[in-house]
Each structure stands twice: as C-alpha cells, then as structure tokens.
Backbone bond lengths (Angstrom), bond angles and torsions (degrees), N, CA, C in turn:
res aa  C-N    CA-C-N  psi(-1)  N-CA   C-N-CA  omega(-1)  CA-C   N-CA-C  phi
1 M - - - 1.455 - - 1.514 111.91 -
2 A 1.331 117.46 0.45 1.454 120.00 -179.18 1.518 110.83 -78.40
3 E 1.330 114.94 156.08 1.448 125.40 176.52 1.519 111.91 68.71
4 S 1.328 115.49 164.13 1.456 120.54 -175.33 1.517 110.48 -78.73
5 E 1.322 117.07 150.72 1.451 121.42 178.01 1.525 109.31 -89.72
6 T 1.329 115.58 141.88 1.457 120.38 -179.46 1.519 109.39 -138.85
7 H 1.332 115.20 167.92 1.451 122.75 173.36 1.523 112.91 52.77
8 P 1.323 119.23 69.89 1.456 120.42 175.29 1.523 109.83 -58.20
9 N 1.315 118.43 143.69 1.449 121.48 -179.00 1.515 109.53 -152.44
10 N 1.315 114.70 171.57 1.457 120.27 -174.76 1.519 113.29 -65.37
11 W 1.330 117.44 -20.12 1.462 119.20 179.59 1.520 111.76 -63.59
12 T 1.330 117.58 -26.00 1.465 118.97 178.20 1.524 110.79 -64.08
13 H 1.326 117.31 -28.70 1.462 120.44 177.99 1.530 111.10 -74.04
14 V 1.326 117.16 -23.06 1.464 121.04 177.03 1.525 110.31 -76.61
15 V 1.330 116.02 -33.54 1.464 120.61 -176.90 1.525 111.28 -59.76
16 H 1.328 117.30 -42.06 1.469 120.34 -174.32 1.532 112.83 -60.52
17 P 1.338 120.02 -55.88 1.467 118.18 178.59 1.520 113.20 -65.42
18 A 1.343 116.59 -35.15 1.464 119.44 179.88 1.525 111.30 -65.02
19 A 1.333 116.59 -41.93 1.464 120.55 -178.54 1.522 112.15 -73.05
20 L 1.322 117.29 -28.55 1.468 120.79 -179.32 1.526 112.84 -85.79
21 T 1.331 117.38 -13.65 1.467 120.51 -179.49 1.528 112.92 -59.50
22 P 1.348 120.26 -46.43 1.469 119.17 177.53 1.526 113.03 -58.63
23 L 1.331 116.81 -36.14 1.466 120.21 178.47 1.524 110.65 -68.15
24 A 1.332 116.35 -41.63 1.464 120.19 178.35 1.528 110.78 -62.54
25 L 1.329 116.70 -42.25 1.464 120.69 178.36 1.526 111.18 -65.49
26 L 1.321 115.70 -37.15 1.460 120.64 178.92 1.530 110.64 -63.97
27 I 1.322 116.05 -45.74 1.470 120.53 178.83 1.528 110.47 -64.06
28 W 1.326 115.96 -42.04 1.465 120.13 178.85 1.528 110.92 -60.55
29 D 1.327 116.64 -46.98 1.467 120.20 179.78 1.523 111.62 -63.65
30 A 1.335 116.37 -37.82 1.465 120.08 179.85 1.526 111.25 -65.65
31 L 1.332 116.53 -38.83 1.466 120.57 -177.70 1.525 112.64 -80.28
32 S 1.321 116.35 -27.17 1.469 120.01 -175.59 1.523 113.13 -101.20
33 G 1.334 116.97 5.06 1.461 120.04 -179.89 1.512 113.57 75.92
34 G 1.323 116.60 26.21 1.455 120.32 -177.49 1.514 115.00 -92.29
35 L 1.327 117.90 4.24 1.462 120.57 177.99 1.525 109.99 -77.68
36 T 1.311 117.00 169.27 1.457 121.56 -179.66 1.528 110.37 -73.95
37 V 1.346 116.05 -179.72 1.468 120.62 -179.39 1.524 111.33 -64.42
38 N 1.343 116.43 -20.81 1.467 121.40 174.47 1.528 107.30 -113.54
39 P 1.333 117.37 83.54 1.472 120.16 -171.76 1.522 114.09 -62.70
40 I 1.327 118.03 -36.86 1.468 119.97 -179.52 1.525 110.47 -65.60
41 Q 1.325 115.64 -42.21 1.466 119.53 177.39 1.524 110.72 -63.56
42 D 1.324 116.60 -40.38 1.460 121.27 178.79 1.528 110.87 -61.45
43 L 1.328 116.29 -46.71 1.467 121.02 178.15 1.526 111.33 -61.52
44 T 1.322 115.79 -42.90 1.469 120.61 -178.99 1.524 111.22 -63.29
45 Q 1.329 115.96 -47.31 1.460 119.93 -176.18 1.529 111.83 -67.95
46 R 1.307 116.89 -40.35 1.469 119.47 -177.16 1.524 112.18 -70.09
47 T 1.322 117.35 -40.89 1.472 118.90 177.43 1.525 110.86 -68.13
48 G 1.327 116.66 -39.07 1.462 119.91 179.55 1.517 112.35 -65.03
49 Y 1.333 116.47 -44.24 1.460 120.44 -179.66 1.529 110.97 -64.18
50 T 1.329 116.42 -43.30 1.465 120.00 178.98 1.524 111.02 -62.46
51 A 1.331 116.50 -40.06 1.468 120.45 177.90 1.521 110.88 -59.76
52 V 1.320 116.69 -45.88 1.467 121.08 -178.84 1.527 110.96 -62.19
53 I 1.324 116.83 -45.92 1.469 120.77 -178.82 1.526 111.20 -61.56
54 L 1.323 117.05 -45.64 1.464 120.34 -178.94 1.525 111.57 -66.43
55 L 1.317 117.21 -37.68 1.464 120.24 178.53 1.527 110.92 -66.70
56 I 1.325 116.46 -38.23 1.466 119.88 177.21 1.529 110.23 -65.69
57 L 1.321 116.70 -42.94 1.468 120.12 178.01 1.526 110.97 -61.14
58 S 1.333 116.29 -40.40 1.468 120.02 177.55 1.523 110.88 -63.32
59 L 1.320 115.67 -43.58 1.464 120.78 179.60 1.525 111.35 -64.21
60 G 1.332 116.35 -29.31 1.456 120.11 -175.70 1.515 115.23 -83.57
61 C 1.324 118.00 -9.13 1.471 119.90 -175.11 1.527 112.68 -60.67
62 T 1.330 117.16 -46.38 1.467 119.71 -177.59 1.530 112.44 -68.01
63 P 1.354 120.14 -51.50 1.468 118.34 179.21 1.524 113.33 -62.80
64 L 1.331 118.00 -36.46 1.462 119.49 177.73 1.519 111.03 -68.15
65 S 1.327 116.47 -33.09 1.462 120.26 174.53 1.522 110.70 -65.36
66 T 1.333 116.29 -38.43 1.464 120.79 177.94 1.520 111.04 -63.61
67 V 1.325 116.65 -42.39 1.463 121.42 -176.99 1.524 111.24 -71.83
68 T 1.331 116.78 -43.54 1.466 120.56 -174.40 1.522 113.62 -89.49
69 G 1.339 116.79 -22.50 1.455 120.23 -175.65 1.515 113.41 81.87
70 W 1.329 116.53 4.05 1.467 120.33 -179.92 1.520 108.92 -88.83
71 K 1.328 116.04 91.78 1.463 121.46 -174.36 1.525 112.95 -66.20
72 R 1.316 116.65 -25.11 1.461 118.73 -178.11 1.529 112.72 -67.21
73 M 1.309 116.70 -14.38 1.455 120.08 176.69 1.529 111.42 -61.93
74 I 1.341 116.55 -27.54 1.459 121.18 -177.92 1.527 111.00 -62.97
75 A 1.333 116.98 -28.72 1.464 120.30 179.96 1.523 112.20 -66.84
76 L 1.336 117.31 -17.48 1.465 120.89 179.93 1.518 112.07 -82.41
77 R 1.319 116.19 -14.58 1.466 120.91 -173.03 1.526 112.57 -61.12
78 R 1.327 116.70 -47.75 1.465 120.05 -176.13 1.532 112.45 -64.75
79 P 1.362 119.71 -52.32 1.465 117.81 179.58 1.520 113.45 -61.50
80 L 1.325 117.47 -38.06 1.465 119.78 177.95 1.525 111.00 -63.40
81 G 1.336 116.28 -42.39 1.459 120.06 178.88 1.515 112.57 -64.97
82 L 1.331 116.67 -41.08 1.467 120.36 -179.81 1.522 111.51 -68.24
83 Y 1.312 117.09 -38.90 1.467 119.19 176.48 1.531 110.84 -67.72
84 G 1.328 116.22 -36.67 1.461 119.08 174.61 1.515 111.49 -60.45
85 F 1.330 116.04 -41.46 1.467 120.89 177.40 1.527 110.57 -65.44
86 L 1.331 117.41 -39.59 1.467 121.08 178.18 1.527 110.98 -57.86
87 Y 1.330 116.43 -47.37 1.463 119.57 179.86 1.526 111.42 -68.04
88 A 1.324 117.30 -32.79 1.467 120.32 176.33 1.527 110.72 -65.24
89 I 1.338 116.73 -39.70 1.467 121.05 176.60 1.528 110.29 -64.31
90 L 1.333 117.24 -45.13 1.462 120.72 177.43 1.523 110.78 -60.31
91 H 1.323 115.74 -40.61 1.463 122.36 177.70 1.531 110.38 -57.54
92 M 1.324 116.40 -46.54 1.458 121.15 179.72 1.532 111.63 -69.17
93 L 1.326 117.56 -40.19 1.465 120.97 -179.58 1.529 111.47 -63.65
94 I 1.315 116.44 -39.25 1.470 119.78 176.71 1.521 109.96 -62.40
95 F 1.325 116.16 -39.99 1.466 121.19 179.32 1.528 111.50 -64.18
96 V 1.326 117.43 -49.69 1.467 119.94 -173.68 1.527 112.46 -80.25
97 A 1.340 117.75 -31.80 1.467 119.94 -175.13 1.526 112.79 -92.96
98 L 1.324 116.83 -50.68 1.459 119.70 -176.12 1.522 112.41 -84.00
99 D 1.327 116.05 -40.92 1.465 119.64 -176.52 1.528 111.93 -77.49
100 F 1.337 116.97 -38.34 1.466 120.14 -174.61 1.521 113.50 -121.26
101 G 1.325 117.03 7.63 1.456 120.32 173.82 1.515 114.98 55.68
102 L 1.345 116.54 32.66 1.471 122.81 179.49 1.531 112.86 60.04
103 N 1.331 116.19 23.67 1.470 120.67 176.83 1.528 108.20 -79.29
104 L 1.329 116.76 100.87 1.461 121.90 -172.43 1.520 112.11 -60.31
105 T 1.321 117.00 -38.67 1.469 120.73 -179.16 1.523 110.81 -62.25
106 L 1.332 115.99 -47.59 1.463 120.15 179.57 1.525 111.62 -66.08
107 I 1.325 116.68 -37.26 1.466 120.55 -179.55 1.524 110.59 -64.37
108 I 1.331 116.71 -46.99 1.471 120.88 179.28 1.519 110.49 -62.86
109 Q 1.320 116.66 -40.78 1.466 120.91 178.95 1.525 110.74 -63.08
110 E 1.328 116.17 -41.97 1.466 120.71 -179.80 1.530 110.91 -65.56
111 I 1.328 116.60 -41.99 1.467 120.44 178.61 1.525 110.78 -63.22
112 A 1.322 116.36 -40.41 1.466 120.82 -178.45 1.520 111.99 -70.03
113 E 1.327 117.53 -32.82 1.466 121.03 -173.72 1.524 113.27 -88.74
114 K 1.315 118.00 -27.53 1.462 120.43 -174.81 1.524 110.02 -114.80
115 R 1.318 114.78 115.95 1.463 120.32 -172.96 1.525 112.69 -65.12
116 Y 1.330 117.62 -32.30 1.466 118.09 -178.54 1.528 111.37 -68.25
117 I 1.332 116.92 -31.20 1.466 120.02 176.52 1.526 109.95 -72.50
118 L 1.324 116.37 -38.51 1.464 120.76 178.17 1.528 110.87 -61.64
119 V 1.332 116.17 -45.64 1.467 120.49 -179.89 1.528 110.80 -66.19
120 G 1.327 116.80 -40.83 1.459 120.26 178.10 1.520 112.23 -63.41
121 T 1.338 115.81 -40.32 1.468 120.22 177.54 1.524 110.87 -63.77
122 L 1.331 116.44 -40.87 1.462 120.97 178.36 1.527 110.78 -62.68
123 A 1.330 116.76 -43.03 1.468 120.43 178.48 1.525 110.95 -60.98
124 L 1.329 116.44 -41.82 1.466 120.44 179.84 1.526 111.56 -66.35
125 L 1.322 116.65 -39.94 1.469 120.46 179.00 1.528 111.26 -65.22
126 I 1.325 117.00 -33.34 1.467 120.48 176.76 1.524 110.51 -70.23
127 L 1.329 115.95 -39.18 1.465 120.21 -178.92 1.524 112.59 -69.46
128 L 1.327 116.99 -27.35 1.464 120.82 -175.48 1.535 113.16 -56.08
129 P 1.345 119.94 -54.24 1.472 118.71 179.39 1.528 112.82 -66.43
130 L 1.321 117.41 -26.38 1.468 119.51 177.76 1.526 110.63 -67.96
131 A 1.329 115.95 -41.01 1.463 119.70 178.33 1.526 111.08 -68.06
132 L 1.325 116.34 -41.83 1.465 120.52 -177.04 1.527 112.33 -67.54
133 T 1.324 117.11 -28.48 1.475 121.06 -177.11 1.526 112.53 -107.60
134 S 1.324 116.92 23.45 1.470 119.87 -175.55 1.525 113.49 -81.73
135 T 1.327 118.04 -4.90 1.466 120.86 -177.50 1.532 111.58 -81.86
136 K 1.327 115.67 161.70 1.467 120.27 178.04 1.526 111.34 -65.20
137 G 1.345 116.05 -31.27 1.462 119.68 177.57 1.512 111.86 -60.65
138 W 1.331 116.58 -46.14 1.463 120.53 177.94 1.525 111.08 -68.53
139 Q 1.315 116.34 -32.19 1.463 119.51 177.57 1.525 110.41 -62.28
140 R 1.335 116.33 -41.19 1.468 120.07 177.72 1.532 110.93 -68.53
141 R 1.326 117.61 -41.25 1.464 120.72 -178.17 1.528 111.91 -64.25
142 L 1.311 116.28 -41.54 1.466 120.16 -175.16 1.526 113.04 -85.16
143 G 1.328 117.37 -20.61 1.463 119.89 179.13 1.519 112.20 60.81
144 R 1.325 116.17 -131.26 1.466 120.43 -179.17 1.518 112.27 -64.64
145 N 1.323 116.88 -27.59 1.461 119.90 -179.94 1.527 112.34 -66.52
146 W 1.336 116.68 -19.43 1.462 119.73 179.17 1.526 110.63 -62.70
147 K 1.338 115.73 -45.33 1.462 119.09 178.36 1.521 111.02 -64.44
148 R 1.322 116.30 -40.89 1.465 119.57 179.40 1.526 110.62 -60.91
149 L 1.327 115.88 -43.78 1.464 120.10 179.68 1.521 111.16 -62.79
150 H 1.313 117.00 -45.05 1.463 120.47 -174.22 1.523 113.38 -76.80
151 R 1.314 116.95 -8.98 1.462 119.12 171.45 1.526 111.32 -70.48
152 L 1.328 116.92 -12.55 1.466 120.22 175.15 1.527 111.44 -63.75
153 A 1.323 116.92 -16.28 1.470 119.96 174.98 1.521 110.48 -60.47
154 Y 1.353 116.61 -29.74 1.462 120.54 179.28 1.525 111.45 -68.46
155 L 1.319 117.00 -16.97 1.462 122.10 174.70 1.524 110.79 -96.38
156 A 1.328 116.64 -40.65 1.467 120.85 -175.31 1.526 112.20 -63.61
157 V 1.324 117.52 -43.09 1.463 120.09 -176.68 1.534 111.53 -67.01
158 P 1.338 120.46 -46.60 1.464 118.93 173.83 1.529 113.28 -58.58
159 L 1.332 117.46 -37.36 1.463 120.04 176.59 1.527 110.77 -63.14
160 A 1.327 116.82 -38.21 1.466 120.25 177.19 1.527 110.79 -63.62
161 I 1.331 116.89 -37.05 1.464 120.91 177.28 1.528 110.38 -66.14
162 V 1.325 116.63 -43.16 1.472 120.74 177.77 1.529 109.81 -61.18
163 H 1.320 116.73 -43.76 1.469 121.67 176.79 1.526 110.37 -56.98
164 Y 1.314 116.32 -45.17 1.461 121.93 -179.60 1.529 110.75 -63.40
165 A 1.329 116.46 -44.53 1.467 120.50 -178.81 1.525 111.52 -65.61
166 W 1.316 117.19 -45.45 1.464 120.78 -178.74 1.526 112.34 -68.99
167 A 1.331 116.84 -25.44 1.467 120.04 179.57 1.528 111.89 -74.92
168 Q 1.353 116.11 -19.05 1.461 119.37 178.84 1.522 110.19 -74.99
169 K 1.321 116.08 136.45 1.460 119.71 -177.12 1.526 112.26 -88.49
170 S 1.329 117.10 -19.80 1.462 118.58 -178.89 1.528 111.65 -143.30
171 D 1.314 117.06 -75.99 1.459 121.91 -174.07 1.533 110.88 -78.60
172 I 1.325 116.01 114.59 1.471 119.91 -179.71 1.534 111.40 -113.75
173 R 1.335 116.46 18.42 1.465 118.90 -178.15 1.529 112.09 -62.20
174 Q 1.320 116.20 -42.05 1.466 118.64 -178.70 1.526 112.75 -63.95
175 P 1.355 119.10 -49.90 1.469 117.59 176.48 1.518 113.25 -61.47
176 L 1.337 117.54 -31.08 1.463 119.77 177.45 1.529 110.89 -66.66
177 L 1.331 116.89 -41.27 1.467 120.51 177.62 1.527 110.82 -64.42
178 L 1.327 115.70 -42.76 1.462 119.29 178.10 1.527 110.76 -65.85
179 G 1.322 116.26 -37.28 1.463 120.18 177.08 1.520 111.71 -63.69
180 A 1.339 116.17 -39.34 1.468 120.00 177.23 1.526 110.48 -64.32
181 A 1.331 116.74 -38.87 1.468 120.54 177.94 1.525 110.97 -63.82
182 V 1.333 116.60 -42.49 1.468 120.63 178.36 1.524 110.45 -63.89
183 A 1.335 116.86 -42.61 1.466 120.61 179.11 1.528 110.66 -60.08
184 L 1.332 116.63 -42.35 1.467 120.58 178.72 1.524 110.97 -63.43
185 L 1.323 116.81 -43.30 1.470 120.60 179.74 1.524 111.37 -63.01
186 L 1.323 116.65 -38.19 1.463 120.12 179.16 1.526 111.16 -69.82
187 V 1.333 116.80 -37.53 1.467 120.35 177.52 1.529 110.24 -64.35
188 L 1.329 116.62 -40.59 1.465 120.47 179.56 1.521 112.39 -64.42
189 R 1.328 117.27 -17.70 1.465 121.06 178.51 1.528 112.56 -83.53
190 L 1.319 118.20 -12.72 1.460 120.57 -178.74 1.532 109.43 -60.81
191 P 1.334 117.87 127.56 1.476 120.60 -174.10 1.524 115.17 -51.07
192 P 1.359 120.84 -46.62 1.470 118.92 -179.27 1.530 112.28 -60.64
193 L 1.335 116.52 -44.06 1.463 119.75 179.95 1.521 110.88 -68.90
194 R 1.307 115.91 -38.09 1.469 120.16 179.31 1.529 110.60 -61.98
195 R 1.339 116.86 -44.09 1.474 120.03 178.93 1.522 111.10 -65.08
196 R 1.323 116.60 -38.58 1.467 120.21 179.87 1.534 110.62 -65.01
197 I 1.322 116.04 -42.21 1.469 120.02 178.91 1.521 110.68 -63.11
198 E 1.335 116.71 -42.83 1.467 120.38 179.93 1.528 110.91 -63.40
199 T 1.347 116.90 -40.67 1.468 121.04 177.79 1.521 110.64 -63.78
200 W 1.331 115.98 -44.93 1.464 121.13 179.22 1.525 111.27 -62.34
201 R 1.329 116.51 -41.59 1.464 120.30 -178.58 1.530 110.98 -66.93
202 R 1.341 117.35 -42.28 1.465 120.32 178.28 1.523 111.18 -63.26
203 A 1.338 116.22 -39.69 1.463 119.80 178.64 1.525 110.65 -65.33
204 L 1.326 116.54 -38.86 1.462 120.73 179.17 1.521 110.89 -65.20
205 V 1.324 116.69 -42.05 1.469 121.02 178.06 1.519 110.37 -64.07
206 A 1.340 116.67 -40.77 1.470 120.73 -179.39 1.526 111.09 -63.84
207 R 1.337 117.45 -38.70 1.465 120.72 -179.72 1.527 111.46 -67.48
208 R 1.323 115.86 -28.47 1.468 119.48 -178.66 1.521 112.63 -80.91
209 Q 1.340 117.65 -13.54 1.457 120.82 179.47 1.524 110.31 -73.72
210 P 1.336 117.91 148.01 1.472 120.38 174.78 1.523 110.24 -59.46
211 A 1.340 116.04 151.63 1.466 120.60 -177.94 1.521 111.31 -59.60
212 S 1.345 117.63 -39.30 1.463 120.52 -179.14 1.522 110.86 -62.64
213 H 1.337 116.16 -37.73 1.464 120.09 -179.84 1.523 110.37 -67.83
214 R 1.359 115.93 -38.75 1.466 119.50 178.68 1.521 110.87 -65.16
215 H 1.368 117.11 -43.02 1.462 120.38 179.91 1.519 110.53 -63.83
216 A 1.336 116.67 -39.15 1.463 120.26 179.03 1.516 110.51 -64.52
217 S 1.331 115.85 -39.40 1.464 119.81 179.69 1.514 110.80 -65.44
218 V 1.364 116.22 -39.92 1.461 120.00 179.00 1.516 109.99 -65.47
219 G 1.375 116.64 -42.83 1.455 120.21 179.54 1.511 112.19 -61.75
220 E 1.336 116.34 -42.12 1.459 120.09 178.44 1.521 111.03 -63.69
221 A 1.331 115.88 -39.04 1.463 119.51 -179.95 1.517 110.78 -65.21
222 R 1.375 116.75 -39.04 1.462 120.21 -179.82 1.523 110.83 -67.92
223 R 1.353 116.35 -42.06 1.460 119.41 178.98 1.522 110.85 -63.68
224 S 1.336 114.18 -37.13 1.469 118.44 178.93 1.517 110.50 -65.01
225 D 1.351 116.24 -39.97 1.469 119.98 179.00 1.521 110.54 -66.91
226 G 1.359 116.37 -38.81 1.456 119.41 -178.20 1.506 112.46 -72.77
227 G 1.355 117.23 -29.38 1.452 120.67 -179.05 1.487 112.20 -81.44
C-alpha cells in the first residue's frame, strides 16, 4: 500500500474478482457444510492465509515493476493491499467473535499469553492506518508524510509472516518460503540495487533495439544537446 498509484489499467478489474473468489468459496463451504471438522479453525486459517498472500502480492508490485519495467503493475498495489487488509480483518473477527464469543477478558488474556496472536494483532494495527489513508485525498493531505507512513507496510508484512509461522504447530515450510519471498522483495527495494536493476534493464532494452533505431536515438540526443 506504500507509494502513490499510477497508470490505471485493465488488470485492476481482474484483481477484484480474483481477490473475492476465496471469500466466495469460504461462504459457499460454510453454507453447504464444506468446512472441515473444526469449522472455526478452517475459517481462521483460510482467511489468514489469503490475507498474507494478498499482502505479499501488494508488497511485490513495486520491485516487480522495477525488474520487468511494467509500470502499470504499480496500480495493482492499492487494491491488493486493501483486499489483504479485508481478509486480515475477517481473520481477526473470526478469532474474537466465533472463537471467543467477544469475551474481552479472554481475548486480552489470549493475546498476552500467545506470542503469535500478539504479533498478528500488532501487524493488523499497523495495517489499519495504511488502509484508512490509502485514498488520493489522504495522500494530498499528508504530503510527504504519506510515503513515510505507508513504508510501515515493510514492517507489517514481515510481522504477518512471523504470526503465520508461529501459529503453525509443526510444519513451517510454507511460512518460511513466503518469508524468503518477502525478504527478496524487500532487498529489491533497496535504492542501490533498484538503480542497478533499472540501469541493467534499460541497457538490455537498448541492445534489443534495431541498430537504425539506436543511431536515430543517438542523433536525436545530440541535436537536443546542441539545441
């Protein structure tokens, strides 16, 4: 959810049905008896996993745009992040309402005693202001501080991965793989590496151009310098 969105494109229309499909399947399974023998656990795990995946995809839009040169990918960042937040909210609501019946005392006790719940709650609290200020109106109001605020996504998503890993009772291979993906995406955001990738990509594109096109580009650049 960090940085401003640019270049609206048709892919944003694909994000909406794709992101809502897991929710539709969840509702269908709940109504048709398709959940597991522990339905609350099934609901909790599926909403949590979907939230993590969507948040990672949102986080990956900028570095993947840097690598591929497809700037329109950045426009997918906001809807992916907001849908990730939606599933995170559903994940929390299932925990507090269905699992603990809105018993505040038990909920606070559970958060205090189990570190994975504490970390997950912290990640959700960080995501909350990012979701609320994701509009262009808030971007204008906050100015430069908007980018600073939305860089907290770089903390929230790793915390969500830690929450996912600690919540697993045995096999943590999947959260470890997702954690490695997040680490790679964060490394690709480092300014020196980002500039190097952009330079490499431009050079690769230039080599693929026909020689006549390259000579014309050089001639235009020289005339521009002389004028």
